N, C-alpha and C positions, 0 to 999 in steps of 0.2 A: 430551518426555514429556507424553503428553496431559494436561489439566486435566479437575477432577471437581468438580460443583457440587451439592450435595444437594437434593432436593425431595419436596416430602411424598408424592408418587407414585412415586419412584425417584431416579434420576442423569440428569446430563445429563455427558458426556464430549466434548470440543471437542480433534478430533486435532489433532496440531501441525503440520501441513500447513495448515490452514484459516485461520487468522490470518494468516499470510504473502499467501493468496490475497485474504483480504479486503481488507488494506492494497495490493494491488497493482490490482484492480479499483477501489477508492476514487482511489487517483491516477489511475487513467485516465479519472475521472468530470472531472477539473479541466482549464478550459478554458487549453489553451497546453502541456500535456503530449503531446509525441508520442511516447515511448517510454517502456519499461521496462526498464532493465538492455540498453538497445540494442535493443530489440525493438518493432518497430514497433505500434503501440498498435491502430489498428486488426486486426491479425494477431493481437493477443492477446484482443479480444474477441470476434473472428470464430470461433476456434479455442475460444476457452472457457481458463479456467488451473483446471486439476486437481490441481496439486501447486504446492507453493512454488515461483515464480519465482526465477529468480538475480535478483540484483540488489533483492532483498528480505529483510532478514533479520530476525527477530524473535526477541527474547530474554525467557521468561517466567519469573517470579520471583513464586511464589505467585498473588496476583491482578493483579498488574501487570505491564506489559508495556513493553519498549523496542524501538522502530521504527526502522531502517534502510530508506532506500527509494533507489534510484538512478533518477534520469529524466533523460529528454529535453525540451528546453523549444523553442519555436515562439520563433525570435529576435524576433518581432512583438509579443510579449509581456514584459512585467516580470517578471525572472528573481525578485527578491526577494520581489515580490506574489504571483507563480505558487506558488513556494517553499512561501509562507506559507498559501496555500489549499490545497497539497497537505498539509501538517502540521496543517490544520483537518479537513480531510475524513477522512483517515488515522483520525486520532484519533477524531472521530465514528463512524464507521462500525464502529472494532473496540469502542469502549465499547457501541455501541447492539446490537450484532450477537452481542455473546458474554460482556456484564458486567464484562468486565475492567477495569481502569484502567489508559490508556495515560499514560505517565510520561515519557516522551519521543519524539519523531519526529523524524530526522535526513535533511535531505533531500540528496542529493550529486546535484548536476547532472553528468550523464557525457558529455551531448553539449546541441549547441545546433544546430538547424534552418536553417540560412542559407538567403536567399532565392536563385530558381534568376536569375541573368543572362543574359538572351538577347541 
């Protein structure tokens, strides 16, 4: 269900699909993230995200949000450090853009991009 916030001049409604889109785009900004739910980051950014992507789930309860995001990481990056950066970026982006309080960001590593050996 969409969330509403009162303002002096009217109200603000944030559609349900907006928060997962913000989470997906924020995750793609982290160096080392190569996919969101097994879709190449370049494809996601190039096409644009218009609706909640698979691999990103957001649960909103009042003014609090819990986020689950599934990402693929390049093997040259440190997985725990990259995951922590994804958590921070997703949390900050959602809170800044929506005013919601993000209480959880769970990162699932769905794939690891291995180097090509020729």
